[in-house]
N, C-alpha and C positions, 0 to 999 in steps of 0.2 A: 447521482453518484458522486461521492466525495472520497478523495484520497489524500492523506498526508504523506508526502514524499520526503524522506530524509536520506541525505547522502551519508553513508556510514563507511567507517573503517572496518567495522564488524557488527554483527547483531545476532542474537539468538532468542528463541522462544522455549519456554518451559512450561509443562503442565504437570502438576502434582510433583514438582521438584525434578522432573526428568526433562532434559533438553530434547525437543523433538524437531527442531529446525535451527540450522546455524549457517551463517554466511561470512564471508570476509568482505572485501571492498565491493561496494555497490550501493543498492537502494533498499531501505526498509519502507514498505508500503502498508499504511494503515487504511483499511478499506471499509467505507460505509455505503450501504445500499439503501436507497429510499424506496418507498412503496410504489413510485411511478417509473422506476428504472426499467430498462428494456435492453436488448442485445445492442441497440445502437449506441447507448452510453457506455456499455462495456467496450465495444470496439473502438470508440473514440479514446477512452481512458487508456487502454492497452497501448495504442499508438503513441499517445502523449508520453506515457511512463517510459517507454523504450527509446523515444526519439529526443526527449528533452536534453539539451546540452548543459550538463551540470558538473562536468569533470574537466580539469585543466588539460591542455593538450600536451604538456609535458611537466615534469616535477618542478616545483617552484613558480610556475606561471599563475598569474591572477585571472587570465582569461578562460572562461568555460567554453571550450571548443568541441568537446566530445560527449557523446551519449553513453548510457550504460552499455549499449551494444557495442560501441566502438572500442570500449576499454575491456570488452569481455567480462564485465562485472557480474555480480550475483545479486539475487533479489529474494527478499524475505517478505512474504505477504500474510498479513494478519487481518482477520475479519474484526470490525469494530463498529458495532451498531450505535454506540455512543456519539459517533460523529454527527448523527442527526438529533442529538438532544437539544431540546429547547428550554432554556432556563430564564426566559424573559418575565415569566410570572411565578410568583410564589418562591419557595425555597427548595423545591424538589424538581428536577428536570422531567420534562415530558418527552417520551420517545415515539410519539404518534406518527411522526414522519419516516421513522425507521421501517423498512420492510419486515414483514413477518418472516420468521425463520424458513418456511417452506418455499417462498420466493426468493429470499436472500441467498440461500445456500446454492440454489441453481445458478444464479448470476455470479456469485462469488467463484464457484467452481469453473464456470465459463471464463471468467477473468483470469484465473490461474492457468487453465488449459491453454488459452490464447497467448499468455506470456511465454509458456514453455515451448510454443512453436518457434520462438526466437533462437532457441538452442542454447540459451543461458541456463545457468543453474538456478532453479527456483525452489525455494523451501517455503513451508507453509506452517501456520499454527493449526489449532484444532477449532473448527467452526463451533461456536456456541459455548466453549470451555472457558473457564477462568484461567488466564494465562499470565505469565510473568515474562516481560519483554526486556531484554538487556540490549542497549543500543549505544555503541560508541560512535557518536556524531563526528562527522568530518566537516569542519568549518566554524560553526555548524551550518549546514545548508538544509532548510526546511521550507517546503512550499505547500500550499493548499490548492489542490486541483478540484474543479467542480464542473459537472456537466449535468444539466437538468433536462429531463425529457421534454420534448416539444409538445 
């Protein structure tokens, strides 16, 4: 499982020109599911996304002391199978490592449901749709999280 974590001042996702998810200060999470992922990877990733200290403890501080939970931030979760694109050969990426939609949608939904148990506002995109994502990065702070199945 791969997640691109972006600390944002705001973020929104649109499908066919209509905004379907919108957040203020928090994290934009681009989520890729591989064909070997299980609930264990989802559980690890949820914990990591909620507990990472990516926010300053007070305005103007350079030290990141607070998690998205501690600041009562918001989350925008976008499915993104292209995170498993392999472009090492040829000129067209291969997506062989990406999970098939039937598996990916269940794990994606599980990820979202488990994030929601935190009590934070969680908005989502539309799984499998062509989406437009607007991100107002804060910092910018962008991390790549990865957890491979054992």
